[in-house]
C-alpha positions in Angstrom: -27.7 80.0 -19.6 -24.4 80.7 -18.1 -21.3 80.4 -20.6 -17.8 81.4 -20.9 -16.9 84.7 -22.3 -17.3 84.9 -25.8 -14.3 84.2 -27.9 -14.9 85.5 -31.6 -14.3 83.6 -34.9 -11.1 84.5 -36.3 -9.4 83.5 -39.9 -5.7 82.4 -40.0 -3.2 81.5 -42.5 -0.8 79.9 -40.4 -1.4 76.9 -38.6 0.3 77.3 -35.1 -2.0 80.3 -34.6 -5.2 78.8 -35.6 -4.2 75.9 -33.2 -3.3 78.4 -30.5 -7.0 80.1 -31.1 -8.8 76.7 -30.7 -6.7 75.9 -27.7 -7.9 79.4 -26.2 -11.5 78.2 -26.8 -11.3 75.1 -25.5 -9.4 76.0 -22.2 -12.0 78.6 -21.5 -14.6 76.1 -22.1 -13.1 73.4 -19.6 -12.3 75.9 -17.2 -16.3 77.3 -17.3 -17.4 73.5 -16.7 -15.0 72.7 -14.0 -15.5 75.9 -11.8 -19.1 75.5 -11.9 -19.0 71.6 -11.3 -16.8 72.4 -8.4 -19.4 75.2 -7.3 -22.3 72.4 -7.5 -20.6 69.7 -5.6 -19.9 72.2 -2.9 -23.6 72.7 -2.6 -24.0 76.0 -4.6 -26.7 75.5 -7.1 -26.5 77.8 -10.3 -29.3 79.9 -11.3 -29.4 78.9 -14.8 -28.3 76.1 -17.2 -24.5 75.7 -17.4 -22.8 75.1 -21.0 -19.7 75.7 -23.0 -19.2 74.6 -26.4 -16.3 73.2 -28.5 -14.0 75.1 -30.8 -14.6 74.4 -34.7 -12.1 74.8 -37.7 -13.6 75.7 -40.9 -12.5 76.0 -44.8 -14.2 77.2 -47.7 -13.1 76.4 -51.1 -15.1 77.6 -54.7 -12.9 75.5 -57.1 -13.3 71.9 -58.3 -9.7 71.5 -59.0 -8.3 69.0 -56.7 -5.0 69.6 -54.6 -1.9 68.2 -56.1 -0.9 66.1 -53.3 1.1 62.6 -53.1 -0.9 62.1 -49.6 -4.1 60.7 -49.6 -5.6 63.3 -47.2 -5.1 66.8 -46.4 -7.7 68.2 -49.0 -11.5 68.6 -49.5 -13.3 66.7 -52.6 -14.6 69.8 -53.9 -16.3 73.1 -53.8 -18.2 73.9 -50.5 -17.6 74.8 -46.8 -16.2 72.2 -44.7 -16.1 72.1 -40.7 -15.1 69.9 -38.0 -15.5 70.3 -34.2 -12.3 69.8 -32.1 -11.2 68.7 -28.5 -8.5 67.8 -26.6 -5.8 70.6 -28.6 -3.1 69.6 -26.0 -3.1 66.0 -26.7 -3.9 65.9 -30.4 -1.5 69.4 -31.1 0.8 67.9 -33.6 -2.2 66.2 -35.4 -4.2 69.1 -36.0 -1.1 71.4 -36.9 -0.4 68.6 -39.7 -4.0 68.7 -40.7 -3.8 72.8 -40.8 -0.8 73.0 -42.5 -2.0 70.5 -45.4 -5.2 72.5 -45.7 -3.7 76.2 -45.9 -0.8 74.5 -48.7 -3.5 72.8 -50.7 -6.6 75.2 -50.5 -4.5 78.4 -50.0 -6.5 79.6 -46.8 -7.6 81.0 -44.6 -8.9 79.0 -42.1 -11.7 79.9 -39.5 -11.4 78.8 -35.9 -14.3 80.0 -33.7 -17.0 78.6 -31.2 -19.1 75.9 -32.4 -22.8 75.1 -31.3 -21.8 71.8 -30.1 -21.9 71.7 -26.2 -19.0 69.9 -24.2 -20.6 67.5 -22.0 -20.1 67.4 -18.3 -18.3 64.3 -18.2 -15.7 65.2 -20.8 -14.5 68.1 -18.9 -13.1 66.3 -15.6 -9.4 66.3 -15.3 -7.7 63.1 -15.7 -7.6 62.4 -11.7 -11.1 63.9 -11.0 -13.7 61.6 -9.5 -16.5 63.7 -8.6 -20.2 62.2 -9.0 -19.0 59.4 -6.1 -19.3 62.4 -3.5 -22.7 63.4 -4.4 -26.2 62.3 -3.3 -28.7 60.6 -5.5 -30.5 64.0 -5.8 -27.6 66.0 -6.7 -26.6 63.6 -9.4 -30.4 63.7 -10.8 -30.1 67.8 -10.4 -27.0 67.6 -12.5 -28.5 66.5 -15.1 -30.9 69.4 -15.2 -28.3 71.7 -15.0 -25.2 70.5 -17.3 -25.1 68.9 -20.7 -24.4 65.0 -20.8 -23.2 63.1 -23.6 -25.6 63.0 -26.5 -25.3 59.8 -28.6 -27.0 61.7 -31.6 -23.5 63.8 -32.0 -21.1 61.1 -31.9 -22.4 58.4 -34.1 -20.1 57.0 -37.0 -22.2 58.1 -40.1 -19.2 60.1 -41.7 -17.0 56.8 -41.3 -19.6 54.8 -42.5 -20.4 56.9 -45.4 -24.1 57.2 -44.2 -24.1 60.4 -42.7 -27.0 63.0 -44.6 -26.5 66.7 -44.5 -29.3 68.9 -43.6 -29.7 72.0 -46.5 -27.0 74.4 -45.7 -24.8 72.0 -43.0 -21.3 72.1 -43.7 -19.7 68.9 -45.0 -17.2 67.1 -42.8 -14.0 67.6 -42.5 -13.0 64.6 -40.0 -14.2 61.6 -39.7 -14.8 61.9 -36.0 -17.1 64.7 -34.0 -15.3 66.1 -30.9 -18.0 64.6 -28.6 -17.3 61.0 -30.5 -13.6 61.7 -29.8 -14.2 62.4 -26.4 -16.1 59.2 -26.0 -13.8 57.1 -27.1 -10.8 58.8 -24.9 -13.1 57.9 -21.8 -13.4 54.5 -23.1 -9.7 53.6 -23.6 -9.2 54.6 -20.1 -12.0 52.3 -18.7 -11.2 49.2 -21.0 -7.1 49.5 -21.1 -6.4 50.9 -17.7 -4.1 53.5 -19.5 -4.3 57.1 -20.5 -4.9 58.2 -24.3 -1.8 60.2 -23.8 0.3 57.2 -23.5 -0.9 55.6 -26.7 1.5 55.4 -29.4 0.7 55.7 -33.5 1.5 51.9 -34.2 -0.7 49.0 -32.6 -0.5 45.4 -31.9 -3.4 43.4 -31.2 -3.0 40.2 -29.5 -5.9 37.6 -28.2 -3.1 35.9 -26.2 -1.6 36.7 -22.6 1.4 35.0 -23.5 2.0 38.0 -26.0 1.6 40.8 -23.4 3.9 38.9 -20.8 6.8 38.7 -23.4 6.0 42.1 -24.5 6.4 43.4 -20.7 9.7 41.3 -20.4 11.1 43.0 -23.1 10.1 46.6 -22.4 11.5 46.2 -18.7 14.6 44.7 -20.4 15.0 47.9 -22.5 14.2 49.9 -19.8 17.2 48.8 -18.0 19.3 50.1 -20.9 20.3 53.5 -20.8 19.6 55.7 -23.9 22.3 55.6 -26.9 23.3 51.9 -25.3 20.8 49.3 -27.5 17.6 48.8 -28.7 15.1 46.3 -29.0 16.4 44.3 -31.6 19.9 44.4 -31.6 20.6 40.7 -32.5 19.1 41.2 -35.9 21.5 41.7 -38.9 21.8 45.3 -40.4 19.3 46.4 -37.6 19.3 50.2 -37.3 19.5 52.3 -34.1 16.0 53.5 -34.4 14.9 51.0 -31.7 16.9 52.8 -29.5 14.6 55.7 -29.3 11.8 54.4 -26.9 12.3 56.4 -23.7 9.5 55.0 -21.4 7.1 51.8 -20.7 3.8 52.1 -19.7 1.7 49.8 -18.0 -2.1 49.5 -16.6 -2.7 52.0 -13.9 -0.5 54.3 -15.9 2.7 52.8 -14.3 5.6 54.3 -16.0 9.1 53.1 -16.2 11.5 55.6 -17.9 15.2 54.7 -19.4 18.3 55.9 -17.6 18.7 59.3 -18.9 15.0 60.0 -20.0 13.7 62.7 -17.7 10.4 62.3 -15.7 7.2 64.0 -16.2 4.8 65.0 -13.5 1.7 62.6 -14.4 4.4 59.8 -13.5 4.0 60.0 -9.8 0.3 59.3 -10.1 0.6 56.1 -11.9 -0.1 52.8 -9.5 -1.0 49.1 -10.4 -4.7 48.5 -10.4 -6.3 45.8 -7.9 -7.4 43.9 -11.1 -6.3 44.1 -14.7 -8.7 46.1 -16.8 -10.9 44.1 -19.3 -8.5 44.6 -22.4 -5.3 45.6 -20.7 -2.9 48.0 -22.9 1.1 48.5 -22.9 2.9 51.1 -24.2 6.8 51.8 -25.4 6.7 55.0 -26.0 8.7 57.4 -28.2 9.0 60.9 -28.0 7.2 61.6 -31.3 4.6 58.6 -30.5 5.9 56.4 -33.1 6.5 53.9 -30.5 4.5 50.6 -30.0 1.2 50.0 -28.2 0.1 46.5 -27.3 -3.4 45.7 -26.4 -4.7 41.9 -25.0 -8.3 42.1 -26.6 -9.1 38.7 -25.4 -11.2 36.3 -27.4 -14.0 37.3 -30.0 -14.8 39.6 -32.5 -16.6 41.9 -30.2 -13.8 43.0 -28.1 -12.0 43.3 -31.4 -14.4 45.9 -32.6 -15.0 47.6 -29.3 -11.5 48.3 -28.8 -10.6 49.1 -32.4 -13.6 51.6 -32.3 -11.9 53.6 -29.7 -8.0 53.3 -30.9 -9.4 54.7 -34.2 -10.0 58.3 -33.0 -6.4 58.5 -32.0 -5.6 58.1 -35.7 -2.8 55.9 -35.4 -0.6 55.2 -38.6 -1.5 51.2 -38.5 -2.5 48.4 -36.2 -1.6 44.7 -36.9 -2.9 41.4 -35.4 -0.6 39.1 -34.0 -2.5 36.0 -32.7 -3.0 32.2 -32.8 -5.4 30.6 -35.3 -6.7 27.1 -36.4 -4.9 25.7 -39.5 -7.3 24.4 -42.4 -5.0 22.9 -44.4 -3.2 19.6 -43.9 0.2 20.8 -45.4 0.5 23.2 -42.2 2.4 22.3 -39.1 2.1 23.6 -35.6 3.9 27.0 -35.5 3.6 28.1 -38.9 2.6 31.7 -40.0 -0.1 33.0 -42.0 0.0 36.2 -43.8 -3.8 37.2 -44.1 -4.3 38.6 -47.8 -8.1 38.3 -47.6 -10.9 37.7 -44.9 -14.0 35.5 -44.7 -16.1 37.6 -42.3 -18.2 35.5 -40.2 -18.0 37.6 -37.1 -21.1 39.4 -37.7 -20.2 42.3 -35.8 -19.6 44.8 -38.5 -22.5 43.3 -41.0 -24.6 46.7 -40.1 -21.7 49.3 -40.5 -19.9 47.4 -43.4 -21.7 45.3 -45.5 -20.6 42.0 -46.3 -20.1 42.9 -50.2 -17.5 45.0 -49.0 -13.9 43.8 -49.9 -11.4 44.0 -47.4 -8.0 44.5 -49.6 -4.4 43.5 -48.6 -2.5 46.6 -48.2 0.9 46.2 -50.0 3.0 48.6 -47.7 1.5 46.2 -44.5 2.3 42.8 -46.3 5.8 43.3 -47.5 6.9 44.8 -44.0 5.2 41.7 -42.5 6.6 39.3 -44.9 10.4 40.8 -44.6 9.7 40.9 -40.6 9.6 37.1 -40.8 12.6 36.6 -42.9 14.6 38.7 -40.6 13.7 37.4 -37.4 13.6 33.8 -38.7 16.5 34.5 -40.9 14.8 32.2 -43.8 15.0 32.7 -47.3 13.5 31.0 -50.7 11.8 28.0 -50.1 12.5 27.7 -46.4 10.7 30.9 -45.3 7.9 29.9 -47.5 7.5 26.4 -46.0 6.7 28.2 -42.7 5.1 31.6 -43.8 1.6 30.8 -45.9 -0.3 33.8 -47.6 -3.9 33.4 -48.0 -7.4 33.9 -46.7 -8.4 33.9 -42.8 -11.7 33.3 -41.8 -12.8 35.0 -38.5 -15.9 33.3 -36.8 -18.3 34.5 -33.7 -18.6 30.7 -32.9 -15.8 29.5 -30.6 -17.4 26.2 -31.3 -17.6 26.1 -34.8 -16.1 22.6 -35.1 -19.2 21.3 -33.4 -21.5 22.5 -36.0 -23.3 19.8 -37.9 -21.1 18.7 -40.8 -20.2 19.6 -43.4 -21.4 23.1 -42.5 -18.7 25.4 -41.9 -15.9 23.3 -43.3 -17.6 23.7 -46.9 -17.9 27.4 -46.8 -14.0 27.7 -45.7 -13.2 25.2 -48.3 -14.8 27.2 -51.1 -13.4 30.5 -49.6 -10.0 28.6 -49.9 -9.3 29.7 -46.6 -5.9 28.7 -44.9 -6.8 29.7 -41.3 -9.6 30.6 -39.1 -9.7 32.7 -35.9 -12.2 35.0 -34.2 -10.6 38.6 -34.4 -8.5 39.1 -37.6 -11.3 40.2 -39.8 -12.9 42.4 -37.4 -9.8 44.3 -36.8 -8.9 44.3 -40.9 -12.7 45.7 -41.6 -12.5 48.3 -38.9 -9.3 49.4 -40.2 -10.5 49.8 -43.4 -13.9 51.6 -42.3 -11.8 54.0 -40.0 -9.1 54.4 -42.9 -6.4 52.9 -40.3 -3.5 50.6 -42.1 -3.8 47.2 -41.1 -2.6 43.8 -41.3 -2.5 40.2 -39.8 0.3 37.5 -39.1 -1.4 34.6 -37.3 0.5 31.8 -35.8 -1.0 28.0 -36.4 -1.8 26.5 -32.7 -3.9 23.7 -33.7 -5.5 21.9 -36.5 -9.0 20.5 -35.6 -9.9 19.4 -39.3 -6.7 17.4 -39.0 -7.7 15.8 -35.3 -4.7 17.9 -34.1 -6.4 19.8 -31.0 -4.4 21.8 -27.9 -3.2 19.5 -25.4 -2.0 21.1 -22.2 1.9 19.7 -22.7 1.8 20.4 -26.7 0.6 23.7 -25.8 2.9 25.0 -23.2 6.1 23.9 -25.2 4.3 25.6 -28.4 3.6 28.7 -26.7 7.1 28.9 -25.1 8.9 28.4 -28.6 6.9 30.5 -30.7 5.3 33.8 -28.4 8.8 35.4 -28.3 9.6 34.6 -32.3 6.3 36.0 -33.4 6.1 39.0 -31.2 9.5 40.0 -32.7 8.3 39.6 -36.1 5.4 42.1 -35.1 7.9 44.5 -33.6 10.1 44.4 -36.5 7.5 44.7 -38.9 6.6 48.1 -37.0 10.0 49.4 -37.4 9.9 48.8 -40.9 6.7 50.5 -41.5 8.1 53.4 -39.4 10.5 53.8 -42.0 8.2 54.7 -44.8 6.8 57.8 -46.0 3.2 58.4 -44.5 1.9 59.0 -48.1 2.9 55.4 -48.8 1.3 54.0 -45.4 -1.8 55.8 -45.7 -3.3 54.2 -48.7 -5.6 55.6 -51.3 -7.2 52.3 -51.1 -8.7 53.1 -47.7 -10.1 56.5 -48.9 -13.8 57.1 -50.3 -15.0 59.3 -53.3 -15.9 62.2 -51.3 -13.3 61.9 -48.2 -12.8 64.0 -45.5 -9.7 66.1 -45.3 -8.5 65.1 -42.1 -6.0 61.9 -41.9 
């Protein structure tokens, strides 16, 4: 077997030095794989199997004393050896540095960084613009499997996040929710499903189930990009609105098409962007800030399968929060079309997470997110007191995987929804919230009532078009305002202990 030059394990008491060593190991392995693959594609068959492995970081502690921290992460649960494999130190540099800093602060160090035994699959070594397999014959593609490591699903399941992982005797305990291969797998899936590179994703994410919201987000993004830096932000018409919204420097669309604001410097990869011939399955759009605290918006389409799929993959980026903005069926006669529903509980009839997160697990509301969403509704609508409560209902949202639930024999679903005290029904919100809970990503839901099928108010073309025109802009602005409010908070407030288990991993 051919491998890159061995780089030994070293101990560090400074986060930057530990990260630099991990980056050296990773770069050496990727260079070895890429060169070997280029030689193979050129027709030169290596005499031995080719392998490179991910770097790891490890921490040891022999005390049961818990770290004194206001954060819900950054420390291990008790005595033992803890370890995780690492990938893409270029993409995750700031994240890794923060986690390393916290471990050193809370446990005194040192951190051990070295070469793990986990192979890097050859598919995960490709540069962003590499397209190699299409140039090879079928025989060469089959031979590729004998000479290089392929993705191994056994190394990338979600047992750590689900709390079901069973360690072998003597095996280190996990430091992070995701192994390096699991992260790499999701990074590739994000490119496929969203049409944008992982580098463009921001730490605050809006999910929607309607293209109307995306159209408005694109309009607002281009409008902002036309303003020079320092000359206005997104929501300047709001009273007491800080200039924090002026920090957006670029807008990215599918195909990695980058539009930068006047005064913002272009970057080398900008020239590679090109509109795709057709939109991907779940297109993503990014209003970027230099510190990655901007807004990513994804049209997840209809249904819980899509909602689980995309949130499974975005979770590896460790966002600070994700919010669901979409339409719902109002279940109460007192609601009007266009009213808002702030979810504080969920009835999960989506079924896509029943195996990973049993139905007996409650999905609690997160106070920090709830307050931000309610305040955002008040800020954008300029309503207070009873007038605000008249259009904003807080209650339970039911999510179903049956789009035609109305056609089921009566009184089937209506009885269950009434017993649960649900005030609205959709197909995605419970999935987004449950996956946020599962992956320790703060979550929230603000829906807009677009029909009331239990009361004979169904969507008609003329009514729907007028409704969308009147409500989409306001609803989107509320979601963006909520993100600005969340951005102001300290991370120890946003990343709640409600999302952490008994023996939690140290990484956020």
